[in-house]
DSSP file (Angstrom, degrees, kcal/mol; ACC not computed):
  #  RESIDUE AA STRUCTURE BP1 BP2  ACC     N-H-->O    O-->H-N    N-H-->O    O-->H-N    TCO  KAPPA ALPHA  PHI   PSI    X-CA   Y-CA   Z-CA
    1    1 A X              0   0    0      0, 0.0     2,-0.0     0, 0.0     0, 0.0   0.000 360.0 360.0 360.0 129.6    7.0   13.5    4.6
    2    2 A X     >  -     0   0    0      1,-0.1     4,-2.6     4,-0.0     5,-0.2  -0.290 360.0-111.9 -70.7 160.2    8.9   13.2    1.4
    3    3 A X  H  > S+     0   0    0      1,-0.2     4,-2.6     2,-0.2     5,-0.2   0.874 118.0  53.0 -59.6 -39.2    7.2   11.9   -1.7
    4    4 A X  H  > S+     0   0    0      2,-0.2     4,-2.1     1,-0.2    -1,-0.2   0.922 110.7  45.6 -65.4 -44.3    9.3    8.7   -1.7
    5    5 A X  H  > S+     0   0    0      2,-0.2     4,-2.4     1,-0.2    -2,-0.2   0.907 112.4  52.1 -63.8 -40.7    8.3    7.9    1.9
    6    6 A X  H  X S+     0   0    0     -4,-2.6     4,-2.6     1,-0.2    -2,-0.2   0.925 109.6  49.0 -61.1 -45.4    4.7    8.7    1.1
    7    7 A X  H  X S+     0   0    0     -4,-2.6     4,-2.5     1,-0.2    -1,-0.2   0.883 110.5  51.3 -62.2 -39.4    4.7    6.4   -1.9
    8    8 A X  H  X S+     0   0    0     -4,-2.1     4,-2.3     2,-0.2    -1,-0.2   0.911 111.1  47.6 -63.7 -42.7    6.3    3.6    0.3
    9    9 A X  H  X S+     0   0    0     -4,-2.4     4,-2.4     2,-0.2    -2,-0.2   0.929 112.4  48.8 -64.6 -45.3    3.6    4.1    2.9
   10   10 A X  H  X S+     0   0    0     -4,-2.6     4,-2.3     1,-0.2    -2,-0.2   0.907 111.5  50.6 -61.3 -41.9    0.8    4.0    0.3
   11   11 A X  H  X S+     0   0    0     -4,-2.5     4,-2.2     1,-0.2    -1,-0.2   0.899 110.4  48.8 -61.9 -41.9    2.4    0.9   -1.3
   12   12 A X  H  X S+     0   0    0     -4,-2.3     4,-2.5     2,-0.2    -2,-0.2   0.880 109.8  51.9 -67.0 -37.8    2.5   -0.9    2.1
   13   13 A X  H  X S+     0   0    0     -4,-2.4     4,-2.5     2,-0.2    -2,-0.2   0.927 109.7  49.6 -63.5 -44.1   -1.1    0.0    2.8
   14   14 A X  H  X S+     0   0    0     -4,-2.3     4,-2.6     1,-0.2     5,-0.2   0.910 110.8  50.5 -60.7 -42.3   -2.2   -1.4   -0.5
   15   15 A X  H  X S+     0   0    0     -4,-2.2     4,-2.6     1,-0.2    -2,-0.2   0.933 111.2  47.8 -61.1 -46.7   -0.2   -4.6    0.2
   16   16 A X  H  X S+     0   0    0     -4,-2.5     4,-2.0     2,-0.2    -2,-0.2   0.900 112.4  49.1 -63.1 -41.3   -1.9   -5.0    3.6
   17   17 A X  H  X S+     0   0    0     -4,-2.5     4,-2.0     2,-0.2    -1,-0.2   0.935 112.9  46.6 -63.9 -46.4   -5.3   -4.4    2.2
   18   18 A X  H  X S+     0   0    0     -4,-2.6     4,-2.6     1,-0.2    -2,-0.2   0.903 110.4  53.4 -63.7 -40.9   -4.8   -6.9   -0.6
   19   19 A X  H  X S+     0   0    0     -4,-2.6     4,-3.1    -5,-0.2    -1,-0.2   0.895 106.9  52.6 -61.2 -39.2   -3.4   -9.5    1.9
   20   20 A X  H  X S+     0   0    0     -4,-2.0     4,-2.4     2,-0.2     5,-0.2   0.920 109.8  48.0 -62.5 -44.0   -6.5   -9.1    4.0
   21   21 A X  H  X S+     0   0    0     -4,-2.0     4,-2.8     2,-0.2     5,-0.2   0.931 114.4  46.7 -61.3 -45.6   -8.8   -9.8    1.1
   22   22 A X  H  X S+     0   0    0     -4,-2.6     4,-2.6     1,-0.2     5,-0.2   0.930 111.8  50.6 -62.7 -46.1   -6.7  -12.8    0.1
   23   23 A X  H  X>S+     0   0    0     -4,-3.1     5,-1.5     1,-0.2     4,-0.8   0.900 115.4  42.2 -61.0 -42.5   -6.6  -14.1    3.7
   24   24 A X  H  <5S+     0   0    0     -4,-2.4     3,-0.3     3,-0.2    -2,-0.2   0.942 116.2  47.4 -69.6 -48.0  -10.4  -13.8    4.1
   25   25 A X  H  <5S+     0   0    0     -4,-2.8    -2,-0.2     1,-0.2    -1,-0.2   0.866 124.6  31.0 -64.5 -36.7  -11.3  -15.2    0.6
   26   26 A X  H  <5S-     0   0    0     -4,-2.6    -1,-0.2    -5,-0.2    -2,-0.2   0.450 102.1-127.4-102.1  -0.9   -9.0  -18.2    0.9
   27   27 A X  T  <5 +     0   0    0     -4,-0.8     2,-0.3    -3,-0.3    -3,-0.2   0.947  62.6 136.4  52.3  54.6   -9.2  -18.6    4.7
   28   28 A X      < -     0   0    0     -5,-1.5    -1,-0.2    -6,-0.2    -2,-0.1  -0.803  56.5 -97.0-125.6 167.0   -5.4  -18.6    5.0
   29   29 A X     >  -     0   0    0     -2,-0.3     4,-2.3    -3,-0.1     3,-0.3  -0.293  43.7 -97.2 -78.3 168.0   -2.9  -17.0    7.4
   30   30 A X  H  > S+     0   0    0      1,-0.2     4,-2.5     2,-0.2     5,-0.2   0.863 120.9  53.0 -55.1 -43.8   -1.0  -13.8    6.6
   31   31 A X  H  > S+     0   0    0      1,-0.2     4,-1.6     2,-0.2    -1,-0.2   0.874 111.1  46.0 -66.9 -35.9    2.1  -15.5    5.4
   32   32 A X  H  > S+     0   0    0     -3,-0.3     4,-2.0     2,-0.2    -1,-0.2   0.882 111.8  51.6 -72.3 -37.3    0.2  -17.6    2.8
   33   33 A X  H  X S+     0   0    0     -4,-2.3     4,-2.1     1,-0.2    -2,-0.2   0.904 108.6  52.0 -62.8 -40.6   -1.8  -14.5    1.7
   34   34 A X  H  X S+     0   0    0     -4,-2.5     4,-2.8     1,-0.2    -1,-0.2   0.890 107.7  52.2 -62.7 -38.8    1.5  -12.6    1.2
   35   35 A X  H  X S+     0   0    0     -4,-1.6     4,-2.9     2,-0.2    -1,-0.2   0.887 106.5  52.5 -66.7 -38.0    2.8  -15.5   -0.9
   36   36 A X  H  X S+     0   0    0     -4,-2.0     4,-2.3     2,-0.2    -1,-0.2   0.929 112.3  46.1 -60.4 -44.7   -0.3  -15.4   -3.1
   37   37 A X  H  X S+     0   0    0     -4,-2.1     4,-2.5     2,-0.2    -2,-0.2   0.921 112.5  50.1 -64.1 -44.3    0.2  -11.7   -3.6
   38   38 A X  H  X S+     0   0    0     -4,-2.8     4,-3.0     1,-0.2    -2,-0.2   0.916 110.5  50.2 -59.7 -43.5    3.9  -12.3   -4.3
   39   39 A X  H  X S+     0   0    0     -4,-2.9     4,-2.8     2,-0.2    -1,-0.2   0.916 110.6  48.9 -63.0 -43.1    3.1  -15.0   -6.9
   40   40 A X  H  X S+     0   0    0     -4,-2.3     4,-1.5     2,-0.2    -1,-0.2   0.915 114.3  46.1 -62.5 -42.5    0.6  -12.7   -8.7
   41   41 A X  H  X>S+     0   0    0     -4,-2.5     5,-2.4     2,-0.2     4,-0.8   0.920 113.6  48.7 -65.8 -43.9    3.2   -9.9   -8.7
   42   42 A X  H ><5S+     0   0    0     -4,-3.0     3,-0.8     1,-0.2    -2,-0.2   0.917 109.0  52.5 -63.0 -44.3    6.0  -12.2   -9.9
   43   43 A X  H 3<5S+     0   0    0     -4,-2.8    -1,-0.2     1,-0.2    -2,-0.2   0.845 116.1  40.7 -60.6 -33.7    3.8  -13.7  -12.7
   44   44 A X  H 3<5S-     0   0    0     -4,-1.5    -1,-0.2    -5,-0.2    -2,-0.2   0.484 109.1-124.5 -93.2  -4.0    3.0  -10.2  -14.0
   45   45 A X  T <<5 +     0   0    0     -3,-0.8     2,-0.3    -4,-0.8    -3,-0.2   0.911  69.7 121.9  59.6  45.4    6.6   -8.9  -13.4
   46   46 A X      < -     0   0    0     -5,-2.4    -1,-0.2    -6,-0.1    -2,-0.2  -0.929  69.8 -92.9-130.8 157.3    5.4   -6.0  -11.3
   47   47 A X     >  -     0   0    0     -2,-0.3     4,-2.3     1,-0.1     3,-0.4  -0.301  39.0-112.2 -63.7 154.7    6.2   -5.0   -7.7
   48   48 A X  H  > S+     0   0    0      1,-0.2     4,-3.0     2,-0.2     5,-0.2   0.873 117.3  56.9 -56.3 -39.0    3.9   -6.3   -5.0
   49   49 A X  H  > S+     0   0    0      1,-0.2     4,-2.2     2,-0.2    -1,-0.2   0.879 108.1  47.1 -63.9 -36.3    2.7   -2.8   -4.3
   50   50 A X  H  > S+     0   0    0     -3,-0.4     4,-2.6     2,-0.2    -1,-0.2   0.922 112.6  49.2 -69.4 -44.1    1.6   -2.4   -7.9
   51   51 A X  H  X S+     0   0    0     -4,-2.3     4,-2.4     1,-0.2    -2,-0.2   0.922 112.0  49.2 -59.7 -44.1   -0.1   -5.8   -7.9
   52   52 A X  H  X S+     0   0    0     -4,-3.0     4,-2.6     1,-0.2    -1,-0.2   0.915 111.2  49.0 -62.4 -43.5   -1.9   -5.0   -4.6
   53   53 A X  H  X S+     0   0    0     -4,-2.2     4,-2.5    -5,-0.2    -1,-0.2   0.892 110.6  50.8 -64.2 -39.4   -3.1   -1.6   -6.1
   54   54 A X  H  X S+     0   0    0     -4,-2.6     4,-2.3     2,-0.2    -1,-0.2   0.903 110.6  49.5 -65.1 -40.5   -4.3   -3.4   -9.2
   55   55 A X  H  X S+     0   0    0     -4,-2.4     4,-2.1     2,-0.2    -2,-0.2   0.953 113.2  45.6 -61.4 -49.9   -6.2   -5.9   -7.1
   56   56 A X  H  X S+     0   0    0     -4,-2.6     4,-1.6     1,-0.2    -2,-0.2   0.879 112.0  51.7 -64.6 -37.9   -7.8   -3.2   -5.0
   57   57 A X  H  X S+     0   0    0     -4,-2.5     4,-0.9     1,-0.2    -1,-0.2   0.917 110.0  49.4 -63.7 -43.4   -8.7   -1.1   -8.1
   58   58 A X  H  < S+     0   0    0     -4,-2.3     3,-0.4     1,-0.2    -2,-0.2   0.878 111.8  48.8 -63.5 -37.4  -10.4   -4.1   -9.7
   59   59 A X  H  < S+     0   0    0     -4,-2.1    -1,-0.2     1,-0.2    -2,-0.2   0.784 115.5  43.6 -73.6 -26.6  -12.4   -4.8   -6.6
   60   60 A X  H  < S+     0   0    0     -4,-1.6    -1,-0.2    -5,-0.2    -2,-0.2   0.493  83.5 124.7 -96.6  -4.8  -13.5   -1.2   -6.2
   61   61 A X  S >< S-     0   0    0     -4,-0.9     3,-2.0    -3,-0.4     2,-0.1  -0.270  72.5-101.4 -61.0 138.6  -14.3   -0.5   -9.9
   62   62 A X  T 3  S+     0   0    0      1,-0.3    -1,-0.1    30,-0.1     3,-0.1  -0.379 106.7   8.5 -58.7 131.0  -17.9    0.7  -10.5
   63   63 A X  T 3  S+     0   0    0      1,-0.3    -1,-0.3    -2,-0.1     2,-0.2   0.482  91.1 148.0  77.7   1.8  -20.0   -2.1  -11.8
   64   64 A X    <   -     0   0    0     -3,-2.0    -1,-0.3    -5,-0.1    10,-0.0  -0.507  62.8 -17.5 -72.5 135.1  -17.4   -4.8  -11.1
   65   65 A X  S    S-     0   0    0     -2,-0.2     2,-0.3    -3,-0.1     9,-0.0  -0.118  82.3-103.8  67.3-168.9  -18.8   -8.1  -10.1
   66   66 A X    >   -     0   0    0      4,-0.1     3,-1.6     1,-0.0    -2,-0.0  -0.921  29.3 -93.5-147.5 174.1  -22.4   -8.5   -8.9
   67   67 A X  T 3  S+     0   0    0     -2,-0.3    -2,-0.0     1,-0.3    -1,-0.0   0.776 122.2  55.1 -64.1 -26.6  -24.2   -9.0   -5.7
   68   68 A X  T 3  S+     0   0    0      2,-0.0    -1,-0.3    -3,-0.0     2,-0.2   0.516  80.9 117.2 -84.3  -4.7  -24.3  -12.8   -6.2
   69   69 A X    <   -     0   0    0     -3,-1.6     2,-0.1     1,-0.1     0, 0.0  -0.434  61.9-134.3 -67.5 131.2  -20.5  -12.9   -6.5
   70   70 A X     >  -     0   0    0     -2,-0.2     4,-2.5     1,-0.1     5,-0.2  -0.342  22.7-108.4 -78.3 166.6  -18.8  -14.9   -3.8
   71   71 A X  H  > S+     0   0    0      1,-0.2     4,-2.4     2,-0.2     5,-0.2   0.883 121.5  51.7 -62.1 -38.8  -15.7  -13.7   -1.9
   72   72 A X  H  > S+     0   0    0      2,-0.2     4,-2.5     1,-0.2    -1,-0.2   0.920 110.4  47.7 -65.1 -43.9  -13.6  -16.2   -3.7
   73   73 A X  H  > S+     0   0    0      2,-0.2     4,-2.2     1,-0.2    -2,-0.2   0.894 110.8  52.6 -63.1 -39.7  -14.9  -15.1   -7.1
   74   74 A X  H  X S+     0   0    0     -4,-2.5     4,-2.1     2,-0.2    -2,-0.2   0.926 110.2  47.8 -61.5 -45.2  -14.3  -11.5   -6.2
   75   75 A X  H  X S+     0   0    0     -4,-2.4     4,-3.0     1,-0.2     5,-0.2   0.925 109.8  51.9 -62.8 -44.7  -10.7  -12.3   -5.2
   76   76 A X  H  X S+     0   0    0     -4,-2.5     4,-2.1     1,-0.2    -1,-0.2   0.885 108.5  51.7 -61.5 -37.6  -10.1  -14.3   -8.5
   77   77 A X  H  X S+     0   0    0     -4,-2.2     4,-0.6     2,-0.2    -1,-0.2   0.911 111.8  47.7 -62.3 -42.0  -11.4  -11.3  -10.4
   78   78 A X  H >< S+     0   0    0     -4,-2.1     3,-0.9     1,-0.2     4,-0.3   0.916 110.9  50.0 -64.8 -43.5   -8.9   -9.1   -8.5
   79   79 A X  H >< S+     0   0    0     -4,-3.0     3,-1.4     1,-0.3    -1,-0.2   0.851 105.6  56.5 -66.2 -33.8   -6.0  -11.4   -9.1
   80   80 A X  H 3< S+     0   0    0     -4,-2.1    -1,-0.3     1,-0.3    -2,-0.2   0.669  97.2  65.5 -72.4 -13.2   -6.7  -11.6  -12.8
   81   81 A X  T << S+     0   0    0     -3,-0.9     2,-0.7    -4,-0.6     8,-0.3   0.574  74.6 105.5 -81.6  -9.2   -6.4   -7.8  -13.0
   82   82 A X    <   +     0   0    0     -3,-1.4     2,-0.3    -4,-0.3   -31,-0.1  -0.632  49.0 142.9 -77.8 115.2   -2.7   -8.0  -12.0
   83   83 A X        -     0   0    0     -2,-0.7     5,-0.1     6,-0.1   -39,-0.1  -0.956  57.5 -83.3-146.8 159.3   -0.8   -7.3  -15.2
   84   84 A X    >   -     0   0    0     -2,-0.3     3,-2.3     1,-0.1     4,-0.3  -0.370  52.0-107.2 -60.1 150.9    2.3   -5.5  -16.4
   85   85 A X  G >  S+     0   0    0      1,-0.3     3,-1.1     2,-0.2    -1,-0.1   0.824 119.8  56.0 -53.5 -35.2    1.6   -1.8  -16.9
   86   86 A X  G 3  S+     0   0    0      1,-0.2    -1,-0.3     0, 0.0    -2,-0.1   0.604 113.1  42.2 -75.5  -8.5    1.6   -2.0  -20.7
   87   87 A X  G <  S+     0   0    0     -3,-2.3    -1,-0.2     2,-0.1    -2,-0.2   0.197  83.7 140.1-117.6  13.6   -1.1   -4.7  -20.5
   88   88 A X    <   -     0   0    0     -3,-1.1     2,-0.2    -4,-0.3    -6,-0.1  -0.240  57.5-111.8 -61.1 144.6   -3.2   -3.1  -17.8
   89   89 A X        -     0   0    0     -8,-0.3    -1,-0.1     1,-0.1     3,-0.1  -0.506  37.1-105.6 -73.4 144.3   -7.0   -3.3  -18.3
   90   90 A X        -     0   0    0     -2,-0.2     3,-0.1     1,-0.1    -1,-0.1  -0.369  40.9 -97.2 -67.8 152.2   -8.7    0.0  -19.1
   91   91 A X    >   -     0   0    0      1,-0.1     3,-2.5     4,-0.1    -1,-0.1  -0.383  53.9 -85.5 -64.5 146.4  -10.7    1.6  -16.3
   92   92 A X  T 3  S+     0   0    0      1,-0.3    -1,-0.1    -3,-0.1   -30,-0.1  -0.305 117.7  15.2 -55.5 133.7  -14.4    0.9  -16.6
   93   93 A X  T 3  S+     0   0    0      1,-0.3    -1,-0.3    -3,-0.1     2,-0.2   0.389  93.5 138.1  83.0  -3.9  -16.0    3.4  -18.9
   94   94 A X    <   -     0   0    0     -3,-2.5    -1,-0.3     1,-0.1     2,-0.2  -0.490  59.5-110.5 -75.9 143.7  -12.7    4.6  -20.3
   95   95 A X        -     0   0    0     -2,-0.2     2,-0.3    -3,-0.1    -4,-0.1  -0.511  30.2-146.4 -71.8 138.6  -12.5    5.2  -24.0
   96   96 A X              0   0    0     -2,-0.2    -1,-0.0     1,-0.1     0, 0.0  -0.819 360.0 360.0-106.1 150.2  -10.4    2.6  -25.9
   97   97 A X              0   0    0     -2,-0.3    -1,-0.1     0, 0.0    -2,-0.0   0.407 360.0 360.0-101.3 360.0   -8.4    3.5  -29.0
């Protein structure tokens, strides 16, 4: 598999994972979840695959959220992590300059 095909597959997997989180958290169908993801990507001026990856990274970050966090709150935290690359939030524990 070429690197480009591999990247496309990884991007599609990230999109599907993010859509599932959105669909569950907002109790919506796949097409509406996709639109939420598209809107987040459009607002941040990034491709959907990047927005999806940023959402999933925010949801998986060590120490992100807490046990009392609802699914909706978790999703909103993920959606607020969607940013242009030059405005990306540092990884938890990363040194800031």
